C-alpha positions in Angstrom: 32.3 230.8 85.6 33.9 233.7 87.4 33.2 237.2 86.1 35.2 240.3 87.0 33.3 243.5 86.6 35.7 246.4 86.0 34.6 250.1 86.2 36.9 253.1 85.8 35.5 256.3 87.4 36.2 260.0 87.4 33.9 262.6 89.0 30.9 260.3 88.7 29.2 261.2 92.0 25.9 262.1 90.2 25.5 258.7 88.6 27.9 256.0 89.9 25.3 254.7 92.5 22.8 253.8 89.7 25.6 252.1 87.8 26.8 250.0 90.7 23.2 249.1 91.7 22.6 247.8 88.2 25.6 245.5 88.7 24.5 244.3 92.1 21.1 243.5 90.7 22.4 241.0 88.1 20.8 237.5 87.9 24.3 236.1 87.5 26.3 237.6 90.3 29.8 238.9 89.6 32.8 237.1 91.2 34.2 240.6 92.0 33.4 244.2 91.2 36.5 246.3 90.8 36.3 250.1 90.7 39.3 252.3 90.0 38.9 256.0 90.6 41.1 258.1 88.3 41.7 261.1 90.6 38.1 262.4 91.2 37.7 265.7 92.9 34.0 265.3 93.8 32.3 262.8 96.2 32.8 259.7 94.0 35.2 257.9 96.3 33.1 258.5 99.4 30.1 257.0 97.5 32.2 254.0 96.5 33.4 253.4 100.0 29.8 253.4 101.2 29.4 250.0 99.4 31.8 248.4 101.8 32.8 244.8 101.0 30.4 244.6 98.0 33.0 246.2 95.8 36.7 246.6 95.7 37.9 250.2 95.4 41.3 251.4 94.2 42.4 255.0 93.5 45.1 256.6 91.4 46.1 260.1 90.4 44.4 261.3 87.3 46.1 259.5 84.4 43.2 258.7 81.9 40.6 256.1 81.4 43.0 254.0 79.3 45.4 253.7 82.2 42.6 252.9 84.6 41.3 250.1 82.4 44.8 248.7 82.0 45.2 248.6 85.8 41.8 247.1 86.3 42.6 244.3 83.8 45.7 243.5 85.7 43.8 243.3 89.0 40.9 241.1 87.6 40.9 237.5 88.8 37.9 236.2 86.9 37.7 234.0 83.8 35.8 236.8 82.0 36.3 240.5 82.3 33.1 242.6 81.9 33.8 246.3 81.2 31.4 249.0 82.3 31.7 252.8 82.1 30.8 254.7 85.2 27.6 256.3 83.8 26.0 253.3 82.1 23.5 250.7 83.3 23.1 247.0 82.8 19.8 245.1 82.5 19.6 242.5 85.2 20.1 239.7 82.7 23.2 241.2 81.1 25.9 239.0 82.7 23.7 235.9 82.5 23.3 236.5 78.8 27.0 237.1 78.2 27.9 233.9 80.1 25.4 232.0 77.8 27.2 233.4 74.8 30.5 232.3 76.2 29.3 228.8 76.9 28.2 228.5 73.3 31.3 230.0 71.8 34.2 229.5 74.1 36.7 230.1 71.3 35.5 233.7 70.7 37.7 236.7 71.5 35.0 239.1 72.7 31.3 239.2 73.5 28.9 242.2 72.8 25.2 242.9 73.3 23.1 245.6 71.8 22.0 248.6 73.8 19.8 251.6 74.1 21.0 255.3 74.3 19.7 257.7 76.9 20.6 261.2 78.2 19.0 261.0 81.7 16.9 258.6 83.7 13.7 259.8 82.2 14.8 258.2 79.0 14.7 254.8 80.7 11.0 254.6 81.2 10.0 250.9 81.2 13.3 249.8 79.7 13.9 247.1 82.3 10.3 245.9 82.2 9.6 246.0 78.5 12.8 244.6 77.1 12.4 241.4 75.0 15.4 239.1 75.4 16.5 238.0 71.9 17.5 234.4 71.3 19.8 235.4 68.5 23.5 235.0 69.2 25.5 235.9 66.2 29.1 234.7 65.6 31.1 237.2 63.5 34.1 235.7 61.8 37.4 237.6 62.3 37.6 238.8 58.7 34.1 240.2 58.9 34.5 241.9 62.3 37.0 244.6 61.3 34.9 246.1 58.4 31.7 245.7 60.4 33.3 247.4 63.5 34.6 250.3 61.5 31.3 250.8 59.6 29.2 250.6 62.8 27.3 253.7 63.9 27.1 252.4 67.5 26.9 248.6 67.8 30.4 248.2 69.2 31.3 251.7 70.3 31.4 251.3 74.1 33.2 249.0 76.5 30.0 248.9 78.6 28.6 246.2 76.3 31.8 244.2 75.9 33.1 241.1 77.8 36.5 239.6 77.1 38.0 236.4 78.4 40.9 237.2 80.8 43.1 234.8 78.8 42.6 236.9 75.7 43.6 240.1 77.5 46.6 238.4 79.0 47.7 237.2 75.5 47.6 240.7 74.3 50.5 241.6 76.5 51.2 244.2 79.1 49.0 246.9 77.6 45.8 245.7 76.0 44.5 249.3 76.2 47.3 251.4 74.6 47.8 254.1 77.2 49.4 256.5 74.7 46.3 256.2 72.5 44.1 258.3 74.9 40.6 258.6 73.6 40.9 255.7 71.2 42.1 253.0 73.6 39.0 251.0 73.1 39.4 251.3 69.3 42.9 249.9 69.7 41.6 247.0 71.8 38.7 246.1 69.4 40.9 246.0 66.3 43.0 243.3 68.0 40.1 240.9 68.5 40.3 239.3 65.1 43.8 238.2 65.8 42.4 235.9 68.6 39.1 234.7 67.2 35.6 235.5 66.2 33.4 238.0 68.0 29.9 237.2 69.5 27.0 239.7 69.3 23.9 238.9 71.2 20.8 240.7 69.8 19.2 242.2 72.9 19.3 245.7 74.2 20.8 244.8 77.6 22.8 248.0 78.2 21.6 251.6 78.7 24.4 253.8 77.3 24.5 257.4 78.5 
């Protein structure tokens, strides 16, 4: 199972290293790690280049995170596309857990896990060591996902805990992230999922959301 990790960045020099290191520490290694810098004016690109062949770096003039995600999806060659924002962190078992969910529910349109919220690294004390991996993998039918998504106070609100089969993204057409819907491009994407199948939610706080 090939997984493409896609990360849009913009002026993330103060935290992109921790984000990338959490990807490289995964128990299930990514097939590729694609990072697209959206016109940073700090040292982000230099930090990205320091990883050499471990990641693939692309750059563009500042055009918005929606446009960056759209381009990253186009570049991705994996069977699954794992989205990650430039300031969030994955538990080492995140990708392994998402692959497990896919293997159990290959007809699903998207895969989410639960998360914790933090403001700075001091809020991560013992997170990686104390986490309990939940065996619960919930399959949410399409007609239940939309009201649940729109009532959610946080369960589905970041792409950092979302994995989507590349085939689903391809079937959505040329613009799965509506570029003109800047700021709500992820909302646009998630409200399309029920058109393609159920959504999987794994109960385990495997992402640290900043």
